[in-house]
Kinemage of the C-alpha trace (Angstrom):
@kinemage 1
@onewidth
@group {chain A} dominant
@subgroup {mainchain}
@vectorlist {calphas} color= white
{ca met a 1} P 3.907 -18.934 13.455
{ca gln a 2} L 1.188 -16.319 13.949
{ca val a 3} L 1.538 -12.614 13.181
{ca glu a 4} L 1.080 -11.531 16.813
{ca glu a 5} L 4.316 -13.359 17.570
{ca phe a 6} L 6.181 -10.570 15.764
{ca leu a 7} L 5.358 -8.387 18.754
{ca glu a 8} L 5.593 -11.103 21.382
{ca arg a 9} L 9.046 -12.351 20.406
{ca ser a 10} L 10.435 -8.829 20.190
{ca ala a 11} L 8.899 -7.998 23.586
{ca asp a 12} L 10.513 -11.103 25.089
{ca ala a 13} L 13.905 -10.265 23.597
{ca arg a 14} L 13.983 -6.466 24.075
{ca ser a 15} L 11.149 -5.360 26.342
{ca glu a 16} L 12.664 -1.943 27.160
{ca lys a 17} L 13.521 -1.003 23.592
{ca val a 18} L 11.500 1.772 21.947
{ca ala a 19} L 9.289 0.036 19.397
{ca leu a 20} L 7.040 2.897 18.283
{ca ile a 21} L 7.518 6.636 17.937
{ca cys a 22} L 4.289 8.458 17.172
{ca gly a 23} L 4.416 12.221 17.557
{ca ser a 24} L 5.556 12.937 21.098
{ca arg a 25} L 4.766 9.403 22.271
{ca arg a 26} L 7.470 6.742 22.536
{ca leu a 27} L 6.381 3.242 23.546
{ca thr a 28} L 8.550 0.226 24.264
{ca tyr a 29} L 7.870 -3.301 23.118
{ca gly a 30} L 6.905 -4.190 26.672
{ca glu a 31} L 4.345 -1.380 26.838
{ca ile a 32} L 2.720 -2.239 23.496
{ca glu a 33} L 2.645 -5.921 24.446
{ca ala a 34} L 0.890 -5.163 27.747
{ca leu a 35} L -1.676 -2.823 26.170
{ca ser a 36} L -2.419 -5.295 23.373
{ca asn a 37} L -2.926 -8.100 25.863
{ca gln a 38} L -5.294 -5.966 27.946
{ca leu a 39} L -7.383 -5.017 24.920
{ca ala a 40} L -7.432 -8.637 23.715
{ca his a 41} L -8.815 -9.802 27.076
{ca ala a 42} L -11.412 -7.014 26.963
{ca met a 43} L -12.639 -8.042 23.499
{ca ile a 44} L -12.866 -11.688 24.522
{ca glu a 45} L -14.928 -10.662 27.568
{ca leu a 46} L -17.170 -8.615 25.279
{ca gly a 47} L -17.906 -11.762 23.286
{ca leu a 48} L -15.351 -11.822 20.476
{ca gln a 49} L -15.299 -15.295 18.950
{ca arg a 50} L -12.466 -16.936 17.073
{ca trp a 51} L -12.267 -15.606 13.479
{ca asp a 52} L -14.699 -12.735 14.129
{ca arg a 53} L -13.843 -9.716 12.015
{ca val a 54} L -12.888 -6.546 13.868
{ca ala a 55} L -12.475 -3.268 12.001
{ca val a 56} L -10.076 -0.504 12.965
{ca tyr a 57} L -11.391 2.767 11.529
{ca ala a 58} L -8.716 5.231 12.554
{ca asn a 59} L -5.681 7.178 11.454
{ca asn a 60} L -2.075 6.188 12.060
{ca ser a 61} L -1.768 6.183 15.844
{ca val a 62} L -0.575 4.244 18.869
{ca glu a 63} L -4.135 3.033 19.395
{ca thr a 64} L -4.328 1.631 15.871
{ca val a 65} L -1.109 -0.331 16.395
{ca val a 66} L -2.310 -1.703 19.744
{ca ala a 67} L -5.689 -2.619 18.245
{ca ile a 68} L -4.175 -4.599 15.351
{ca phe a 69} L -2.144 -6.829 17.639
{ca ala a 70} L -4.948 -7.091 20.218
{ca ile a 71} L -7.358 -8.403 17.593
{ca leu a 72} L -4.844 -11.043 16.532
{ca lys a 73} L -4.164 -12.045 20.142
{ca ala a 74} L -7.905 -12.419 20.723
{ca gly a 75} L -8.172 -14.795 17.751
{ca gly a 76} L -9.924 -12.331 15.485
{ca val a 77} L -9.373 -11.121 11.934
{ca phe a 78} L -8.458 -7.456 11.618
{ca leu a 79} L -9.162 -4.951 8.876
{ca val a 80} L -7.919 -1.373 8.860
{ca ile a 81} L -10.219 1.130 7.156
{ca asn a 82} L -8.840 4.437 5.927
{ca pro a 83} L -10.139 7.304 8.111
{ca thr a 84} L -11.122 9.259 4.976
{ca thr a 85} L -13.708 6.577 4.129
{ca lys a 86} L -17.220 8.016 4.029
{ca gln a 87} L -20.411 6.686 5.592
{ca asp a 88} L -21.759 4.605 2.687
{ca lys a 89} L -18.472 2.862 1.925
{ca leu a 90} L -17.821 2.284 5.629
{ca ala a 91} L -21.214 0.615 6.008
{ca tyr a 92} L -20.613 -1.507 2.908
{ca ile a 93} L -17.259 -2.819 4.138
{ca leu a 94} L -18.516 -3.567 7.651
{ca asn a 95} L -21.580 -5.351 6.304
{ca asn a 96} L -19.619 -7.194 3.637
{ca cys a 97} L -17.324 -8.871 6.175
{ca arg a 98} L -19.968 -8.892 8.938
{ca ala a 99} L -17.678 -7.185 11.422
{ca thr a 100} L -18.832 -7.684 14.998
{ca met a 101} L -16.669 -4.965 16.582
{ca leu a 102} L -15.291 -1.612 15.507
{ca ile a 103} L -12.429 0.303 17.060
{ca thr a 104} L -12.390 3.989 16.167
{ca ser a 105} L -11.532 7.447 17.493
{ca glu a 106} L -13.736 10.121 18.992
{ca lys a 107} L -13.126 12.323 15.943
{ca leu a 108} L -14.581 9.683 13.600
{ca leu a 109} L -17.501 8.700 15.828
{ca pro a 110} L -20.018 10.964 14.011
{ca thr a 111} L -19.412 9.054 10.751
{ca val a 112} L -19.707 5.741 12.596
{ca asn a 113} L -22.940 6.846 14.280
{ca ala a 114} L -24.397 7.929 10.930
{ca ala a 115} L -23.683 4.483 9.503
{ca ala a 116} L -24.680 2.521 12.620
{ca met a 117} L -28.308 1.926 11.620
{ca glu a 118} L -27.109 0.277 8.398
{ca ile a 119} L -24.754 -2.187 10.131
{ca pro a 120} L -26.844 -4.948 11.735
{ca tyr a 121} L -23.930 -7.325 12.437
{ca leu a 122} L -21.955 -4.803 14.475
{ca cys a 123} L -22.353 -5.443 18.200
{ca gly a 124} L -20.058 -2.886 19.734
{ca ile a 125} L -17.819 0.116 19.240
{ca ile a 126} L -14.671 0.907 21.213
{ca val a 127} L -13.668 4.574 21.073
{ca ser a 128} L -10.235 6.026 21.787
{ca gly a 129} L -9.547 9.610 22.760
{ca ala a 130} L -12.858 10.122 24.529
{ca pro a 131} L -11.984 10.853 28.186
{ca thr a 132} L -15.101 12.966 28.732
{ca ala a 133} L -17.503 10.437 27.195
{ca pro a 134} L -19.425 7.983 29.370
{ca ala a 135} L -17.459 4.824 30.096
{ca thr a 136} L -20.120 2.810 28.346
{ca ser a 137} L -23.412 3.558 26.579
{ca arg a 138} L -25.629 2.129 23.879
{ca phe a 139} L -26.459 3.439 20.417
{ca glu a 140} L -28.806 1.757 17.954
{ca gly a 141} L -28.622 -1.383 20.075
{ca lys a 142} L -24.819 -1.462 20.056
{ca tyr a 143} L -22.591 -0.891 23.062
{ca val a 144} L -20.207 2.070 22.884
{ca leu a 145} L -17.230 1.724 25.178
{ca ser a 146} L -14.304 4.047 25.736
{ca leu a 147} L -10.898 2.489 25.214
{ca ser a 148} L -9.784 3.487 28.698
{ca ala a 149} L -12.818 1.714 30.189
{ca ala a 150} L -12.148 -1.371 28.062
{ca leu a 151} L -8.559 -1.608 29.318
{ca lys a 152} L -9.348 -0.943 32.968
{ca gly a 153} L -8.685 -3.923 35.206
{ca gln a 154} L -7.665 -6.238 32.375
{ca ser a 155} L -4.715 -8.594 32.671
{ca ser a 156} L -1.514 -7.742 30.813
{ca glu a 157} L -0.703 -11.447 30.434
{ca arg a 158} L -1.033 -13.033 27.011
{ca pro a 159} L -4.367 -14.696 26.337
{ca pro a 160} L -4.253 -18.342 25.201
{ca arg a 161} L -3.366 -18.802 21.531
{ca arg a 162} L -6.515 -19.468 19.483
{ca asn a 163} L -5.333 -19.682 15.878
{ca ile a 164} L -2.937 -21.591 13.629
{ca asp a 165} L -0.943 -20.285 10.694
{ca ile a 166} L -3.486 -21.162 7.987
{ca asp a 167} L -6.228 -19.168 9.732
{ca leu a 168} L -7.177 -15.744 8.406
{ca ala a 169} L -5.248 -12.892 9.986
{ca ala a 170} L -6.561 -9.914 8.019
{ca leu a 171} L -8.846 -8.611 5.322
{ca ile a 172} L -7.347 -5.869 3.186
{ca tyr a 173} L -9.948 -4.080 1.112
{ca thr a 174} L -8.997 -2.970 -2.358
{ca ser a 175} L -10.982 -1.339 -5.155
{ca gly a 176} L -13.099 -3.796 -7.127
{ca ser a 177} L -13.755 -3.886 -10.863
{ca thr a 178} L -17.434 -3.173 -10.175
{ca gly a 179} L -16.582 -0.178 -7.998
{ca arg a 180} L -17.264 -2.114 -4.799
{ca pro a 181} L -14.248 -2.856 -2.561
{ca lys a 182} L -13.024 -6.456 -2.446
{ca gly a 183} L -11.718 -8.027 0.749
{ca val a 184} L -8.368 -9.713 0.104
{ca met a 185} L -8.107 -12.658 2.529
{ca val a 186} L -4.615 -13.093 3.957
{ca thr a 187} L -3.638 -15.770 6.447
{ca his a 188} L -1.014 -15.692 9.165
{ca leu a 189} L 1.129 -17.836 6.868
{ca asn a 190} L 0.699 -15.361 3.989
{ca ile a 191} L 1.869 -12.436 6.130
{ca val a 192} L 4.715 -14.298 7.818
{ca ser a 193} L 5.971 -15.567 4.449
{ca ala a 194} L 5.854 -12.148 2.788
{ca ala a 195} L 7.400 -10.337 5.752
{ca thr a 196} L 10.190 -12.903 6.006
{ca ser a 197} L 11.060 -12.604 2.321
{ca ile a 198} L 11.010 -8.804 2.301
{ca thr a 199} L 13.050 -8.330 5.470
{ca thr a 200} L 15.543 -10.854 4.090
{ca tyr a 201} L 16.329 -8.963 0.891
{ca leu a 202} L 16.216 -5.578 2.663
{ca glu a 203} L 18.730 -7.020 5.149
{ca asn a 204} L 16.750 -5.612 8.074
{ca thr a 205} L 18.163 -5.844 11.588
{ca pro a 206} L 16.982 -4.769 15.069
{ca glu a 207} L 19.030 -1.584 14.586
{ca asp a 208} L 16.766 -0.403 11.771
{ca ile a 209} L 14.564 2.629 12.387
{ca ile a 210} L 11.828 2.757 9.731
{ca ile a 211} L 9.615 5.755 9.067
{ca asn a 212} L 6.093 5.192 7.745
{ca val a 213} L 4.034 8.051 6.291
{ca leu a 214} L 1.603 5.738 4.486
{ca pro a 215} L -1.813 4.802 5.909
{ca leu a 216} L -1.952 1.507 7.813
{ca ser a 217} L -5.042 0.711 5.732
{ca phe a 218} L -2.679 0.425 2.735
{ca asp a 219} L -0.823 -2.894 2.744
{ca tyr a 220} L 2.489 -1.182 1.970
{ca gly a 221} L 2.040 0.958 5.087
{ca leu a 222} L 0.710 -1.918 7.187
{ca tyr a 223} L 3.722 -4.087 6.414
{ca gln a 224} L 6.112 -1.386 7.643
{ca leu a 225} L 4.593 -1.913 11.082
{ca leu a 226} L 4.533 -5.688 10.862
{ca met a 227} L 8.082 -5.976 9.536
{ca ala a 228} L 9.529 -3.490 12.025
{ca phe a 229} L 8.082 -5.501 14.893
{ca lys a 230} L 9.182 -8.777 13.313
{ca ile a 231} L 12.837 -7.711 13.269
{ca gly a 232} L 12.665 -5.948 16.635
{ca gly a 233} L 13.361 -2.541 15.073
{ca thr a 234} L 11.742 0.832 15.679
{ca leu a 235} L 8.845 2.288 13.693
{ca val a 236} L 8.402 6.047 13.381
{ca leu a 237} L 4.701 6.347 12.576
{ca glu a 238} L 3.552 9.567 10.927
{ca pro a 239} L -0.034 10.510 10.038
{ca ser a 240} L 0.834 11.375 6.410
{ca phe a 241} L 3.308 13.101 4.094
{ca thr a 242} L 1.324 16.349 4.164
{ca tyr a 243} L 4.277 18.340 5.543
{ca pro a 244} L 7.349 17.048 3.679
{ca arg a 245} L 9.918 19.251 5.403
{ca ala a 246} L 8.676 18.161 8.829
{ca ile a 247} L 9.061 14.528 7.721
{ca leu a 248} L 12.615 15.167 6.517
{ca asp a 249} L 13.403 16.831 9.842
{ca thr a 250} L 12.060 13.746 11.617
{ca ile a 251} L 14.168 11.424 9.453
{ca ala a 252} L 17.282 13.333 10.479
{ca arg a 253} L 16.317 13.728 14.155
{ca glu a 254} L 15.311 10.098 14.696
{ca his a 255} L 18.282 8.666 12.729
{ca val a 256} L 15.939 6.838 10.353
{ca thr a 257} L 17.529 4.026 8.322
{ca gly a 258} L 14.590 2.998 6.085
{ca phe a 259} L 12.120 5.180 4.167
{ca pro a 260} L 9.348 3.536 2.066
{ca ile a 261} L 7.938 5.849 -0.603
{ca val a 262} L 5.471 5.831 -3.492
{ca pro a 263} L 5.842 7.737 -6.801
{ca thr a 264} L 3.876 10.781 -5.601
{ca ile a 265} L 6.178 11.149 -2.592
{ca cys a 266} L 9.126 10.775 -4.940
{ca ser a 267} L 7.831 13.616 -7.127
{ca ile a 268} L 7.583 15.911 -4.107
{ca leu a 269} L 11.043 14.974 -2.832
{ca leu a 270} L 12.635 15.674 -6.190
{ca gln a 271} L 11.260 19.220 -6.193
{ca met a 272} L 12.998 19.998 -2.890
{ca asp a 273} L 16.607 21.142 -2.406
{ca leu a 274} L 17.582 17.987 -0.556
{ca gly a 275} L 21.327 18.254 -0.987
{ca ile a 276} L 21.435 21.858 0.234
{ca tyr a 277} L 19.348 21.673 3.389
{ca tyr a 278} L 19.415 18.041 4.474
{ca ser a 279} L 21.867 15.340 5.340
{ca phe a 280} L 20.828 11.813 6.223
{ca pro a 281} L 23.982 9.914 7.195
{ca glu a 282} L 22.060 7.056 8.848
{ca leu a 283} L 19.554 6.529 6.017
{ca arg a 284} L 20.390 3.113 4.563
{ca tyr a 285} L 17.613 2.415 2.049
{ca leu a 286} L 14.623 3.761 0.146
{ca thr a 287} L 11.942 1.445 -1.199
{ca asn a 288} L 9.272 2.066 -3.785
{ca thr a 289} L 6.230 0.033 -4.725
{ca ala a 290} L 2.479 0.645 -5.397
{ca ala a 291} L 3.378 1.904 -8.882
{ca ala a 292} L 6.665 1.686 -10.723
{ca leu a 293} L 8.954 4.705 -10.588
{ca pro a 294} L 9.686 6.411 -13.899
{ca val a 295} L 13.285 5.774 -14.966
{ca glu a 296} L 14.077 9.486 -14.810
{ca his a 297} L 12.919 9.615 -11.184
{ca ile a 298} L 15.197 6.713 -10.320
{ca arg a 299} L 18.174 8.576 -11.777
{ca lys a 300} L 17.304 11.759 -9.883
{ca leu a 301} L 16.741 9.901 -6.609
{ca arg a 302} L 20.159 8.310 -6.908
{ca arg a 303} L 21.722 11.746 -7.350
{ca ala a 304} L 19.754 13.151 -4.410
{ca phe a 305} L 20.608 10.184 -2.134
{ca pro a 306} L 24.008 9.018 -3.414
{ca asn a 307} L 24.843 6.832 -0.404
{ca val a 308} L 21.409 5.243 -0.001
{ca lys a 309} L 20.328 1.915 -1.492
{ca leu a 310} L 17.236 2.272 -3.673
{ca tyr a 311} L 14.994 -0.778 -4.012
{ca ser a 312} L 12.662 -0.630 -7.010
{ca met a 313} L 9.901 -3.159 -6.311
{ca tyr a 314} L 6.616 -4.464 -7.652
{ca gly a 315} L 3.710 -5.963 -5.768
{ca leu a 316} L -0.041 -6.136 -5.413
{ca thr a 317} L -2.315 -6.613 -2.437
{ca glu a 318} L -3.227 -10.146 -3.499
{ca cys a 319} L 0.290 -11.384 -2.687
{ca lys a 320} L 1.840 -8.362 -0.987
{ca arg a 321} L 5.142 -8.314 -2.863
{ca val a 322} L 6.330 -9.959 -6.063
{ca ser a 323} L 9.774 -8.724 -6.985
{ca tyr a 324} L 12.639 -6.406 -6.172
{ca leu a 325} L 15.613 -5.101 -8.095
{ca pro a 326} L 18.903 -5.387 -6.180
{ca pro a 327} L 20.331 -1.856 -5.881
{ca asn a 328} L 23.536 -2.923 -7.610
{ca gln a 329} L 21.500 -3.624 -10.766
{ca leu a 330} L 19.972 -0.140 -11.079
{ca asp a 331} L 22.611 1.140 -13.474
{ca asn a 332} L 22.272 -1.899 -15.745
{ca arg a 333} L 18.473 -2.228 -15.611
{ca pro a 334} L 16.874 1.066 -14.467
{ca gly a 335} L 13.542 0.094 -16.059
{ca ser a 336} L 13.299 -3.282 -14.336
{ca val a 337} L 11.441 -4.200 -11.140
{ca gly a 338} L 13.801 -7.100 -10.569
{ca arg a 339} L 13.183 -10.781 -10.076
{ca gly a 340} L 10.929 -12.745 -7.741
{ca met a 341} L 11.681 -12.306 -4.048
{ca pro a 342} L 12.966 -15.191 -1.882
{ca asn a 343} L 10.721 -18.276 -1.522
{ca glu a 344} L 8.560 -17.388 -4.510
{ca glu a 345} L 8.331 -18.268 -8.200
{ca val a 346} L 7.216 -15.860 -10.916
{ca tyr a 347} L 6.811 -16.432 -14.636
{ca val a 348} L 5.152 -14.925 -17.704
{ca val a 349} L 2.442 -16.742 -19.683
{ca asp a 350} L 0.557 -16.216 -22.939
{ca glu a 351} L -3.224 -16.107 -23.271
{ca asp a 352} L -3.390 -19.921 -23.148
{ca gly a 353} L -1.411 -20.104 -19.894
{ca asn a 354} L 1.804 -21.348 -21.525
{ca arg a 355} L 5.101 -19.982 -20.247
{ca val a 356} L 6.873 -17.670 -22.677
{ca gly a 357} L 10.528 -16.849 -23.158
{ca pro a 358} L 12.556 -13.649 -22.776
{ca gly a 359} L 11.270 -10.582 -24.598
{ca val a 360} L 7.737 -11.916 -25.083
{ca val a 361} L 4.962 -9.890 -23.440
{ca gly a 362} L 2.471 -11.856 -21.351
{ca glu a 363} L 0.666 -11.968 -18.019
{ca leu a 364} L 2.731 -12.332 -14.856
{ca val a 365} L 1.935 -15.318 -12.626
{ca val a 366} L 2.991 -15.694 -8.980
{ca arg a 367} L 3.193 -18.858 -6.890
{ca gly a 368} L 4.222 -19.001 -3.262
{ca ala a 369} L 3.057 -18.988 0.334
{ca asn a 370} L 2.457 -15.239 0.117
{ca val a 371} L -0.458 -15.612 -2.327
{ca met a 372} L -3.850 -14.717 -0.809
{ca lys a 373} L -6.604 -17.240 -0.081
{ca gly a 374} L -9.039 -15.332 -2.263
{ca tyr a 375} L -11.535 -12.484 -2.170
{ca trp a 376} L -13.975 -12.532 0.728
{ca glu a 377} L -17.177 -14.263 -0.409
{ca leu a 378} L -16.486 -13.534 -4.098
{ca pro a 379} L -15.849 -16.992 -5.589
{ca glu a 380} L -16.236 -15.910 -9.212
{ca glu a 381} L -13.831 -12.987 -8.790
{ca thr a 382} L -11.431 -15.305 -6.973
{ca asp a 383} L -11.523 -17.906 -9.754
{ca lys a 384} L -10.536 -15.239 -12.282
{ca val a 385} L -7.201 -14.627 -10.574
{ca leu a 386} L -6.472 -17.849 -8.647
{ca arg a 387} L -6.123 -20.541 -11.294
{ca pro a 388} L -4.690 -24.067 -11.413
{ca gly a 389} L -0.937 -24.296 -10.869
{ca pro a 390} L 1.639 -26.972 -11.701
{ca phe a 391} L 0.433 -29.454 -9.065
{ca pro a 392} L -3.043 -30.934 -8.508
{ca asn a 393} L -5.266 -28.606 -6.458
{ca glu a 394} L -2.586 -25.892 -6.375
{ca lys a 395} L -3.668 -22.321 -7.105
{ca val a 396} L -1.416 -19.621 -8.514
{ca leu a 397} L -2.059 -15.900 -8.862
{ca tyr a 398} L -2.657 -14.376 -12.279
{ca thr a 399} L -1.792 -10.745 -11.616
{ca gly a 400} L -3.552 -9.108 -14.570
{ca asp a 401} L -0.312 -7.230 -15.283
{ca leu a 402} L 1.642 -7.530 -18.524
{ca phe a 403} L 5.394 -8.113 -18.277
{ca arg a 404} L 8.365 -9.248 -20.289
{ca thr a 405} L 11.684 -10.602 -19.048
{ca asp a 406} L 15.223 -10.200 -20.289
{ca asp a 407} L 17.638 -13.071 -20.869
{ca glu a 408} L 18.551 -13.163 -17.167
{ca gly a 409} L 14.963 -13.289 -15.940
{ca tyr a 410} L 14.629 -9.668 -14.818
{ca leu a 411} L 11.076 -8.331 -15.049
{ca tyr a 412} L 9.915 -5.280 -16.985
{ca met a 413} L 6.359 -4.076 -16.523
{ca val a 414} L 4.468 -3.232 -19.701
{ca gly a 415} L 1.165 -2.292 -18.053
{ca arg a 416} L -2.154 -3.550 -16.746
{ca lys a 417} L -4.022 -5.784 -19.178
{ca asp a 418} L -7.033 -3.515 -18.873
{ca asp a 419} L -4.916 -0.317 -19.189
{ca ile a 420} L -3.402 -1.096 -22.594
{ca ile a 421} L -4.647 1.444 -25.147
{ca lys a 422} L -5.573 0.198 -28.613
{ca thr a 423} L -5.127 2.997 -31.126
{ca arg a 424} L -4.698 2.951 -34.923
{ca gly a 425} L -4.539 -0.828 -34.761
{ca glu a 426} L -1.567 -0.695 -32.369
{ca lys a 427} L -1.277 -1.473 -28.652
{ca val a 428} L 0.231 1.265 -26.483
{ca ser a 429} L 1.466 0.911 -22.921
{ca pro a 430} L 0.613 4.075 -20.936
{ca arg a 431} L 3.700 3.458 -18.802
{ca glu a 432} L 6.016 3.829 -21.805
{ca val a 433} L 4.515 7.195 -22.720
{ca glu a 434} L 4.533 8.321 -19.078
{ca asn a 435} L 8.238 7.507 -18.775
{ca val a 436} L 8.952 9.893 -21.647
{ca leu a 437} L 6.774 12.622 -20.123
{ca tyr a 438} L 8.508 12.276 -16.756
{ca ser a 439} L 11.860 12.814 -18.466
{ca his a 440} L 10.790 16.369 -19.397
{ca pro a 441} L 12.508 18.754 -16.959
{ca lys a 442} L 9.387 20.873 -16.454
{ca ile a 443} L 6.848 18.085 -15.835
{ca ala a 444} L 6.124 17.025 -12.241
{ca glu a 445} L 3.390 14.414 -12.786
{ca ala a 446} L 1.942 12.590 -15.768
{ca ala a 447} L -0.850 10.132 -16.458
{ca val a 448} L -1.772 8.659 -19.831
{ca val a 449} L -5.175 7.189 -20.678
{ca gly a 450} L -7.152 6.258 -23.762
{ca val a 451} L -10.253 8.236 -24.724
{ca pro a 452} L -12.796 7.112 -27.348
{ca asp a 453} L -12.093 8.478 -30.816
{ca ile a 454} L -14.294 7.910 -33.869
{ca val a 455} L -11.275 7.589 -36.201
{ca leu a 456} L -8.524 6.100 -34.026
{ca gly a 457} L -10.680 3.840 -31.854
{ca asn a 458} L -8.927 5.353 -28.856
{ca ala a 459} L -6.841 8.499 -28.722
{ca ile a 460} L -3.815 8.851 -26.456
{ca cys a 461} L -4.527 11.513 -23.842
{ca ala a 462} L -1.854 12.840 -21.478
{ca phe a 463} L -2.694 14.671 -18.267
{ca val a 464} L 0.277 16.558 -16.842
{ca ser a 465} L 1.076 18.888 -13.973
{ca leu a 466} L 4.088 21.170 -14.078
{ca lys a 467} L 6.776 21.999 -11.589
{ca thr a 468} L 6.300 25.273 -9.737
{ca gly a 469} L 6.892 28.308 -11.908
{ca glu a 470} L 7.179 26.388 -15.180
{ca thr a 471} L 5.236 26.964 -18.403
{ca leu a 472} L 4.475 24.586 -21.286
{ca thr a 473} L 1.983 24.402 -24.117
{ca glu a 474} L 0.296 21.373 -25.603
{ca leu a 475} L 2.484 21.762 -28.691
{ca asp a 476} L 5.603 21.770 -26.503
{ca val a 477} L 4.607 18.466 -24.909
{ca arg a 478} L 3.617 16.833 -28.173
{ca gly a 479} L 6.845 17.978 -29.834
{ca phe a 480} L 8.880 16.521 -26.973
{ca cys a 481} L 7.079 13.183 -27.440
{ca val a 482} L 7.434 13.222 -31.243
{ca asp a 483} L 11.213 13.218 -30.833
{ca arg a 484} L 11.138 10.228 -28.469
{ca leu a 485} L 8.167 8.009 -29.365
{ca glu a 486} L 6.742 6.231 -32.372
{ca asp a 487} L 4.083 8.341 -34.051
{ca phe a 488} L 1.118 6.219 -32.921
{ca met a 489} L 2.268 6.613 -29.282
{ca val a 490} L 2.395 10.428 -29.311
{ca pro a 491} L -0.498 11.916 -27.280
{ca lys a 492} L -3.178 13.418 -29.484
{ca ile a 493} L -4.552 15.320 -26.481
{ca val a 494} L -2.562 17.039 -23.726
{ca gln a 495} L -4.363 18.611 -20.804
{ca phe a 496} L -2.808 20.446 -17.874
{ca arg a 497} L -3.810 20.269 -14.231
{ca asp a 498} L -2.449 22.015 -11.141
{ca ser a 499} L -2.034 18.528 -9.676
{ca leu a 500} L -3.298 15.059 -10.517
{ca pro a 501} L -5.857 13.341 -8.251
{ca lys a 502} L -4.487 10.729 -5.847
{ca ser a 503} L -5.957 7.722 -4.119
{ca ala a 504} L -5.599 7.322 -0.366
{ca asn a 505} L -2.560 5.144 -1.096
{ca gly a 506} L -0.745 7.858 -3.020
{ca lys a 507} L -1.327 6.463 -6.512
{ca ile a 508} L -2.522 8.729 -9.312
{ca ala a 509} L -6.253 8.052 -9.611
{ca lys a 510} L -6.697 7.844 -13.378
{ca lys a 511} L -10.417 7.107 -13.112
{ca glu a 512} L -10.942 10.594 -11.662
{ca leu a 513} L -9.320 12.300 -14.646
{ca thr a 514} L -11.852 13.748 -17.080
{ca leu a 515} L -11.346 15.846 -20.183
{ca lys a 516} L -12.111 19.531 -20.093
{ca thr a 517} L -14.261 20.537 -23.026
{ca glu a 518} L -11.812 23.228 -24.084
{ca pro a 519} L -8.172 22.137 -23.552
{ca leu a 520} L -5.870 24.888 -22.403
{ca ala a 521} L -3.388 26.220 -24.962
{ca gly a 522} L -0.783 26.644 -22.246
{ca val a 523} L -0.406 26.846 -18.515
{ca thr a 524} L 1.810 28.209 -15.830
{ca ser a 525} L 1.926 26.203 -12.618
């Protein structure tokens, strides 16, 4: 099965059903299928070859959705680039994968034009939202074509199938250890396997209406689209979570049943008077991944959404999803991210690759059809994470994350191998300290890092932001931790920020946190 069949099968079964709600636009499966077919034919006419990489540099929109499926139908490999990406990084990604086509919007065309001279492999650019622009022109030797001109006169019939399930479907770029993005290679089989497993444990049906506020360049956001179309449901696609109350209004108005969140969205939700102003009788489930939710946030979410199933999950781009905790286990294991999802095996190993038993901390390993093929043209980086498995020539994914299991096989994340802080001869998991900080009633966000210290080796440093109107001092925070943590885990340094920096995917960007030379004695947020 190929990924484009998610759309095609749903269009065959329920052509008149609304598949996508995006602002004021509501498109049926039949309409998206026809537009995707037209754009696929246009790209083939423009010279797209099987397995050519085509980039979509755009925000969450109808055109982005159409482009993704059109690229697949044309036999290409798609990559979605976050619209906040700047010129240099854009040029690097396009050159790294040697993209031959780029689909973008009129608003982003200036950035594309600025990078165009640095992208020799790019042959053409298709631009949406440019009705006043010439139908076609050339820039730096590349054709520039409006989307409306590309679609004009093209057949709405499906083009012939060009790929099989082991062919590449997408490249998903993630931050690299060297600072350069790495292209995670995922096949049709990888995506179909992951989507099938996830929709199975979420018990998705065609009646589900899923809202997505995450960028489609983020695999968590991308899969909301792919899974919604796989089950024949409806996707409510929002540009972002910038206006939380507007999103909550949309959830109520559109009778949303599924709401995927990340910890930063959770923090915002928990500062709102949800029970007073909002009622979501149709909302069936919340999911969280990207980073694990603090235990205190899980408890508060359950109080705020008492009739909603909360799925605490863990995953990484290299295999999409790893585990989920069944909602009925939250009371027993609030700190767990569950067990491996269907059709997948996970286990914990020591430094020699030997499996370890319950309670022993080691690196988590994943094997299954959802595991990526590798990093695009980075064989050494690939070999670090894809290592020999149980059978000859099999490769399994070493996640780089430290876990332990309980006696029933439920997973508990300890931290990233490279995030563990060594201080006073002890190893400290930032996550454990952060969980304590998040349990403070005045703290909205927290991030813990190690900073070089001539005596300790590394000192524990906590960056925190406070809830609106609250006041704390460094001594207050340290005293709170002293009562709840072993002495070597108590932050030596506490610094306050109005808010903590975030990545485009909503994660707290720890690498952007730097110490102020004179820590504040106290702060009011």
